[in-house]
C-alpha positions in Angstrom: 94.2 102.9 89.5 97.1 100.5 89.3 96.8 96.7 89.6 97.3 95.6 93.2 98.3 92.2 94.4 98.1 90.9 98.0 100.9 88.8 99.4 100.8 86.5 102.4 103.6 84.7 104.2 102.4 81.4 105.6 103.8 78.4 107.4 102.3 75.2 108.7 104.4 74.7 111.8 102.8 71.3 112.6 104.1 69.8 109.3 106.4 67.0 110.5 109.1 68.0 107.9 109.0 71.6 109.2 109.2 70.5 112.8 112.1 68.2 112.1 114.0 71.0 110.2 113.5 73.4 113.1 114.9 70.9 115.5 117.8 70.1 113.3 119.0 73.6 112.8 117.9 75.0 116.2 119.6 78.1 117.6 122.6 78.7 115.4 124.2 81.8 117.0 124.7 83.4 120.4 123.0 86.5 118.9 119.8 84.6 118.2 117.2 84.8 120.9 115.5 81.6 121.9 112.0 83.1 121.5 112.6 83.5 117.8 112.5 79.7 117.5 109.6 79.0 119.9 107.1 76.5 118.6 104.1 78.9 118.9 105.6 81.3 116.3 105.0 78.6 113.6 101.6 77.2 114.6 98.7 77.6 112.3 95.0 77.6 113.3 93.3 78.3 109.9 93.6 82.0 110.1 94.7 82.2 106.5 91.2 81.1 105.4 89.6 84.0 107.1 92.2 86.3 105.5 91.4 85.0 102.1 87.7 85.2 102.7 88.1 88.8 103.9 89.9 89.7 100.8 87.2 88.2 98.6 84.5 90.0 100.6 86.0 93.4 101.2 88.7 93.9 98.5 87.2 93.1 95.1 89.9 95.2 93.4 92.7 92.7 94.3 94.2 91.2 91.2 95.5 88.0 92.9 96.8 86.7 96.2 100.3 85.2 96.4 100.9 82.8 99.3 104.6 82.4 100.1 105.5 79.1 101.7 108.4 76.7 102.0 106.9 74.1 99.7 103.7 73.8 101.7 100.1 74.5 100.9 97.1 75.2 103.0 94.9 72.1 103.0 91.7 73.8 102.0 93.2 76.3 99.6 91.7 74.8 96.4 88.3 74.8 98.0 87.9 78.5 97.3 88.1 78.1 93.5 86.3 74.7 93.6 83.4 76.5 95.3 83.3 79.2 92.7 84.4 81.9 95.1 87.4 82.9 93.0 89.1 82.2 89.6 91.4 79.2 89.6 94.5 81.4 89.3 93.5 84.0 91.8 95.3 82.2 94.7 98.9 81.3 93.8 101.5 79.4 95.9 105.0 80.8 95.7 107.9 78.7 97.1 110.8 80.0 99.1 112.9 78.3 96.4 111.6 80.9 94.0 112.1 84.1 96.0 115.5 83.0 97.3 116.8 81.8 94.0 120.3 83.0 93.1 121.0 84.3 96.6 123.1 83.1 99.5 120.0 82.9 101.8 120.3 80.5 104.8 118.0 77.6 103.8 115.7 76.4 105.1 114.6 79.7 106.7 112.2 80.1 109.7 112.6 83.9 109.6 109.8 86.2 108.5 112.1 89.1 108.2 114.2 87.3 105.7 111.2 86.2 103.7 109.7 89.7 103.7 112.9 91.2 102.3 112.6 88.9 99.3 108.9 89.3 98.5 109.6 91.7 95.6 111.3 88.8 93.8 108.0 87.0 93.3 107.7 86.4 89.5 104.8 88.3 88.0 104.2 90.4 91.1 102.5 93.7 90.4 104.4 97.0 91.0 101.9 97.8 93.8 101.2 95.1 96.4 100.0 94.8 99.9 101.8 92.5 102.4 99.8 90.6 105.1 101.0 88.4 108.0 98.7 85.3 108.0 97.2 86.3 111.3 95.7 89.5 109.8 92.4 90.0 108.0 90.3 92.8 106.6 87.5 93.7 109.0 85.5 96.0 106.8 85.3 97.1 103.2 88.4 98.8 101.8 89.3 100.5 98.5 92.4 100.6 96.4 92.9 104.2 97.6 93.1 103.0 101.2 96.5 101.5 100.2 97.7 103.7 97.3 97.0 107.2 96.2 98.6 108.8 93.1 100.6 105.6 92.8 102.2 106.0 96.3 101.7 103.9 99.4 99.4 105.3 102.0 101.4 104.8 105.2 99.9 104.9 108.7 101.7 104.9 112.0 103.1 106.9 114.9 106.2 109.0 114.9 108.5 108.0 117.8 112.0 108.5 119.2 114.8 106.0 118.6 114.8 103.4 121.3 118.1 104.5 123.0 116.7 108.1 123.3 113.8 106.9 125.5 114.3 107.3 129.2 112.9 103.9 130.0 115.3 102.2 127.6 118.3 104.1 129.2 117.2 103.0 132.6 116.8 99.4 131.5 120.3 99.3 129.9 121.8 100.8 133.0 120.0 98.4 135.3 121.2 95.4 133.2 124.8 96.6 133.4 124.7 97.2 137.1 123.3 93.7 137.6 126.0 92.2 135.3 123.5 91.0 132.8 124.3 90.5 129.1 122.9 92.9 126.5 119.3 92.2 125.5 119.3 90.3 122.2 115.5 90.0 121.7 114.6 90.8 118.1 112.0 93.3 119.1 109.4 94.6 116.6 110.1 98.2 117.5 113.9 97.9 117.1 113.6 96.1 113.8 111.4 99.0 112.5 114.0 101.5 113.8 116.7 99.7 112.0 114.7 99.8 108.7 114.4 103.6 109.1 118.1 103.9 109.8 119.0 102.0 106.6 116.8 104.4 104.7 118.8 107.3 106.1 116.6 108.5 109.0 118.6 109.8 112.0 115.8 111.2 114.2 112.2 110.2 114.9 110.9 107.3 112.8 107.5 106.0 111.9 106.4 103.0 114.0 103.8 101.0 112.2 101.5 98.6 114.0 99.9 95.3 113.1 98.1 95.9 109.9 98.7 95.3 106.2 101.7 97.1 104.5 101.3 98.7 101.0 104.6 98.3 99.2 106.1 99.0 95.7 108.3 96.5 93.9 110.5 99.1 92.3 111.4 100.7 95.6 112.8 97.5 97.0 114.4 96.5 93.8 116.2 99.9 93.4 117.4 99.9 97.0 118.9 96.4 97.0 120.5 97.0 93.6 122.4 99.9 95.2 123.0 98.1 98.5 123.2 94.4 97.8 125.0 93.8 101.1 121.9 94.8 103.1 119.8 92.1 101.4 122.7 89.6 101.8 123.0 90.3 105.5 119.2 90.1 106.0 119.0 86.7 104.4 121.8 85.2 106.4 119.7 84.3 109.5 117.5 81.3 109.7 115.7 82.7 112.7 114.9 86.3 113.6 117.9 88.2 114.8 118.4 91.4 116.7 120.5 92.8 113.9 117.7 92.5 111.3 115.3 95.2 110.1 111.7 95.2 109.1 111.5 95.5 105.3 108.2 97.4 105.5 109.8 100.0 107.7 112.7 100.4 105.2 110.2 100.7 102.4 108.1 103.2 104.2 111.0 105.6 104.9 112.4 105.3 101.4 109.0 106.1 100.0 108.8 109.3 102.1 112.3 110.4 101.6 112.6 109.8 97.9 109.1 109.5 96.5 107.1 112.0 98.6 104.8 109.5 100.3 102.8 111.0 103.2 102.8 109.5 106.7 99.3 109.6 108.2 98.0 108.9 111.7 97.8 105.3 112.9 94.7 103.5 111.8 92.5 101.6 114.2 93.1 97.8 114.3 91.1 95.2 116.2 93.9 93.4 117.8 94.2 90.6 120.4 97.0 88.4 121.6 97.7 86.0 124.5 97.9 87.9 127.8 96.1 91.0 126.3 94.4 93.2 128.9 91.8 94.4 126.4 88.2 93.2 126.7 87.7 90.0 124.8 84.0 90.8 124.3 84.9 94.3 123.0 87.3 92.7 120.5 84.7 90.2 119.3 82.2 93.1 119.0 84.5 95.1 116.7 84.7 92.0 114.5 80.9 91.5 114.4 80.3 95.2 113.6 83.3 95.9 111.4 84.1 99.1 113.3 87.8 98.9 112.4 89.3 98.3 108.9 91.7 95.6 109.9 91.9 92.8 112.4 94.8 90.8 113.9 94.8 87.7 116.1 98.4 87.1 117.3 99.4 83.7 118.5 95.9 82.2 118.3 97.1 78.8 119.5 98.1 80.3 122.8 94.7 81.7 123.5 92.3 79.9 125.9 90.2 77.2 124.1 87.0 78.9 124.9 88.2 82.2 123.3 89.5 80.4 120.3 86.2 78.7 119.8 84.4 82.0 120.0 86.8 83.6 117.5 86.3 80.8 115.0 82.5 81.1 115.4 82.5 84.9 115.0 84.9 84.9 112.1 83.1 82.0 110.4 79.8 83.8 110.6 81.3 87.1 109.4 82.8 85.5 106.3 80.3 82.7 105.7 79.5 83.9 102.1 83.2 83.8 101.1 84.3 80.7 103.0 84.1 77.4 101.2 82.3 74.5 102.9 81.2 76.7 105.8 79.4 74.8 108.5 77.3 77.2 110.5 76.7 74.5 113.2 80.3 74.5 114.3 81.4 78.0 113.1 84.2 76.9 110.8 85.1 75.5 107.4 85.3 71.8 106.9 
């Protein structure tokens, strides 16, 4: 089995320097949707500590974890090694300065899609790696084969039509035009995945991947961008998410299928909750307690009601108490 690294993109949006930089650059283009710069997208509630704890508990095969930041560092990161939970070099900080070196990337960047497109440029990164958003975590034991088989990524999702071939999209576009409204410029998750598939050469249905970790190969990204440098250059040109951008994981997934024989499999179950979700909160908490799904994701935790946030910290703290440093059972969090 090949060596596998885990990679996490992380930001502390409450850092005064980061806040000031966002205000200074603001919305730079009429094609940038204001939601891409909303404060809540950059808030941080300690989710990364649960992610690290989940990797230590459920993925012992991980070689190391790279945390990609803009010259920031999670306050309690060193506590994991200091508590003997991992080797001193298991958790490594990688600066945007490093992954964007020798490029024309817009800096500073507040754009996850630009950051994701440059992850393969991390020095020392293994050929096989798994990318996590910092609001994800492992919810049950996983194996290396859950992510890679015969050296190829194991890719899960749902085959779907391109957006403009869907009836509801056609009706929405027609309605906006009849009402004299401008085109929708929201950088939607679905559309960004569709664009990734298009760049890979897909013309029909594409694989829509939901909120869970993405297994990727360094050589696949490196070869594509060597042949199509303008794609990377355009992707890195936006400080904030833009409707013209693609999801790098989607690009990789479709390249892996078309050129390397990777197999697309059915969507995996994910324990997922976000602000405004209609799903049962207690049902979600129960899936975490019991580990009935392999992955979990808490989107926009800072937007959740205070009572629910407190419950989440208590449940996650208890779940990962053996791999969280300085865990305080009385308050259900690390201190």
